[in-house]
C-alpha positions in Angstrom: 0.0 0.0 0.0 1.5 3.3 -1.1 1.7 6.5 1.1 -1.4 8.1 -0.5 -3.6 5.0 0.0 -2.3 4.5 3.5 -3.3 8.1 4.3 -6.8 7.7 2.8 -7.3 4.4 4.7 -6.3 6.0 8.0 -8.5 9.0 7.3 -11.5 6.9 6.5 -11.0 4.7 9.5 -10.7 7.8 11.8 -13.9 9.3 10.3 -15.7 5.9 10.8 -14.5 5.7 14.4 -15.6 9.3 15.0 -19.0 8.5 13.7 -19.3 5.4 15.9 -18.1 7.2 19.1 -19.5 10.7 18.4 -22.2 10.4 21.1 -20.3 8.1 23.4 -18.1 8.7 26.5 -14.7 7.1 26.1 -14.3 4.1 28.5 -11.8 1.2 29.0 -13.8 -0.8 26.4 -13.5 2.1 23.9 -9.7 2.2 24.3 -9.5 -1.6 23.6 -11.7 -1.3 20.6 -9.6 1.5 19.1 -6.4 -0.6 19.7 -8.0 -3.6 18.0 -8.9 -1.4 15.0 -5.2 -0.7 14.6 -5.0 2.9 15.9 -1.6 3.9 17.3 -1.0 5.5 20.7 -1.0 9.0 19.2 -4.6 8.6 17.9 -5.9 7.0 21.1 -4.3 9.7 23.2 -5.8 12.4 21.0 -9.3 10.9 21.2 -9.0 10.7 25.0 -7.9 14.3 25.3 -10.8 15.6 23.1 -13.7 13.5 24.6 -15.6 12.9 27.8 -14.2 9.9 29.6 -15.4 7.4 32.2 -12.5 5.2 33.0 -12.2 2.3 35.5 -8.7 2.8 37.0 -8.8 0.1 39.6 -5.7 -2.0 39.9 -7.6 -5.0 38.4 -8.9 -3.0 35.4 -5.5 -1.4 34.7 -3.8 -4.8 34.9 -6.3 -6.2 32.4 -5.5 -3.3 30.0 -1.8 -3.9 30.3 -2.2 -7.6 29.6 -4.1 -6.8 26.4 -1.3 -4.6 25.1 -2.4 -1.1 26.1 0.7 1.1 26.4 1.9 2.7 29.6 1.5 6.1 28.0 -2.2 5.5 27.3 -2.8 4.0 30.8 -1.1 6.9 32.5 -3.3 9.4 30.6 -6.4 7.4 31.6 -5.4 7.7 35.2 -4.9 11.4 34.9 -8.2 12.0 33.2 -10.0 9.9 35.7 -8.6 12.0 38.6 -9.5 15.3 36.7 -13.1 14.2 36.3 -13.7 12.8 39.8 -15.2 15.9 41.3 -18.0 16.2 38.8 -18.8 12.5 39.0 -19.3 12.0 42.7 -21.8 9.2 43.5 -22.2 5.4 43.5 -21.7 3.5 40.2 -22.2 -0.1 39.1 -20.8 -1.9 36.1 -23.5 -2.4 33.4 -23.8 -5.3 30.9 -21.8 -3.1 28.5 -18.9 -2.9 30.9 -19.6 0.8 31.5 -20.0 2.5 34.9 -23.6 3.6 35.4 -24.6 6.2 38.1 -27.2 5.2 40.7 -29.5 8.1 41.2 -31.0 8.4 44.7 -34.6 7.2 45.2 -36.7 9.1 47.6 -38.8 7.3 50.2 -42.5 7.5 49.2 -43.7 7.3 52.8 -43.3 5.9 56.3 -45.6 3.9 58.5 -45.6 2.5 62.0 -46.3 -1.2 62.5 -47.5 -1.9 66.0 -47.1 -5.3 67.6 -50.3 -6.6 69.1 -49.0 -7.1 72.6 -49.2 -4.0 74.8 -46.8 -3.3 77.7 -48.0 -2.8 81.2 -47.4 0.9 80.9 -49.7 1.2 78.0 -47.1 1.6 75.4 -46.7 -0.7 72.5 -43.7 -2.0 70.5 -43.7 -0.6 67.0 -41.5 -0.5 63.9 -41.1 2.5 61.6 -40.9 1.5 58.0 -39.9 3.6 55.0 -41.2 2.6 51.6 -40.0 3.0 48.0 -42.3 3.0 45.0 -42.5 0.0 42.7 -41.4 -3.6 43.4 -38.2 -3.4 41.3 -35.4 -0.9 40.9 -34.6 0.6 37.5 -30.9 -0.2 38.2 -30.8 -3.9 37.1 -27.6 -5.9 37.8 -27.2 -9.4 36.4 -24.4 -10.5 38.7 -24.6 -12.0 42.1 -21.2 -10.6 43.0 -21.4 -7.0 41.8 -18.8 -4.4 42.2 -19.6 -0.7 42.9 -17.5 2.4 42.7 -17.9 5.1 45.3 -16.6 8.5 44.3 -16.4 11.3 47.0 -15.6 14.9 46.5 -11.8 15.4 47.2 -12.2 19.1 47.8 -14.7 18.8 50.7 -13.6 19.3 54.2 -17.0 18.7 55.9 -20.4 20.2 55.9 -19.3 23.8 56.0 -17.8 23.5 52.5 -21.0 22.2 50.9 -22.4 24.2 48.0 -25.9 25.5 48.2 -28.5 26.7 45.8 -31.7 28.7 46.1 -35.0 26.9 45.7 -37.9 29.2 46.2 -37.4 31.0 49.5 -35.2 28.4 51.1 -31.6 27.2 50.8 -31.1 23.7 49.5 -28.0 21.6 49.5 -26.7 20.2 46.2 -28.2 16.7 45.3 -24.9 14.8 45.9 -24.4 16.1 49.5 -23.8 12.6 50.8 -20.5 12.4 48.9 -19.4 15.8 50.1 -20.1 15.1 53.8 -18.9 11.5 53.7 -15.4 10.4 52.7 -15.6 6.6 52.9 -18.1 3.8 52.0 -18.0 2.8 55.7 -20.5 5.6 56.3 -23.1 3.7 54.2 -24.9 0.5 54.9 -26.1 -2.1 52.4 -29.6 -3.4 53.1 -32.0 -5.8 51.5 -35.5 -4.4 50.8 -38.7 -6.3 51.5 -40.9 -6.5 48.4 -44.7 -6.0 48.8 -46.2 -7.1 45.5 -49.8 -6.3 46.4 -48.9 -2.8 47.4 -46.4 -2.3 44.6 -43.6 -1.1 46.8 -40.4 -2.0 48.7 -39.8 -1.3 52.3 -37.2 -1.3 55.0 -37.4 -0.9 58.8 -35.7 2.5 59.7 -36.6 2.7 63.4 -38.0 0.9 66.5 -39.7 2.1 69.6 -41.0 0.6 72.8 -42.0 1.8 76.3 -38.3 2.1 77.3 -36.3 2.6 74.2 -36.3 4.2 70.8 -33.8 3.7 68.0 -33.4 5.3 64.5 -31.6 3.9 61.5 -30.8 0.5 60.2 -30.4 -2.3 62.8 -26.7 -3.4 62.4 -27.8 -7.0 62.4 -29.5 -6.5 59.0 -26.6 -4.6 57.4 -25.0 -6.7 54.7 -21.2 -7.1 54.6 -19.0 -5.7 51.8 -15.3 -5.2 51.3 -13.7 -1.9 50.4 -10.6 -1.3 48.2 -9.2 2.2 47.9 -8.6 3.0 44.2 -7.6 6.6 44.8 -7.8 9.0 47.7 -11.5 9.7 47.1 -12.5 6.7 45.0 -13.3 3.2 46.3 -14.3 -0.2 45.0 -17.0 -1.8 47.1 -17.6 -5.6 46.7 -20.6 -7.1 48.6 -20.7 -10.8 49.4 -22.9 -13.1 47.3 -26.3 -11.4 46.8 -29.4 -13.5 46.1 -31.9 -12.2 43.5 -33.9 -9.4 45.1 -34.0 -5.7 45.9 -31.1 -3.9 47.7 -30.0 -0.4 48.5 -27.1 1.6 49.9 -28.2 4.0 52.7 -26.1 6.8 54.3 -25.7 6.4 58.0 -23.4 9.2 58.9 -24.0 12.7 60.2 -26.8 14.5 58.4 -26.1 18.3 57.8 -28.5 20.9 59.0 -31.2 21.6 56.5 -31.1 18.1 55.0 -33.0 14.9 55.7 -31.9 11.4 54.9 -35.0 10.2 53.1 -33.3 8.7 50.1 -31.4 5.5 49.2 -29.3 4.2 46.3 -31.3 1.2 45.2 -30.6 -1.6 42.7 -32.0 -5.0 41.7 -30.1 -8.3 41.5 -31.7 -10.3 38.7 
């Protein structure tokens, strides 16, 4: 192939790739696809520098890229871009069927109820459970893996509640939507819970408090918090790996200090299918 034909072939391939990925965010999978199409490091680096990116830079993911022949220069740029984009991408992510990180949007509790036990105490008080409910019987975040991995991204510039940004909503001041990840700095401040599905009522529920004649407690009972392992990827990014999860409905719920002016009436729900 002469120089002119090689140039035309490269140009056509680049235009074809641009068309395919025009509306996509560049991921680990994209980098591998570009490499398999024969693009050199210069082209891959240029594409990364001119696109939105969503890279998995865990040790396991980077090791996989290296084994498949991705150069150190490209991997280094991926790590740099991942750090640069961290602040604007705080939240909890899961790996989709397309090997892309999908953000879990918080779901607001649709209501609460008290479930009283029939037996009354001598004092006249009764034992009761406070339950919070979520609409529908299944989360929109479907995961087809019984051992899923989640990525928690916190805001590295936060130094507590005082640095949280605010915005005006009507006559009041409202904290930004991702306040959990500006107040918290570690996945240990969240609990993983399994939700009880109520088919007839078309909802999911969880016990968030108990009371009796002598005691009252708020939050998730530690006995029902599911175990997960935490691996630090970067200073503000962590990989969270729960134990084996049976098919059902689950959620991560923040259990740390709640800033003034905010409530904790949301969870990050997902479905294991």
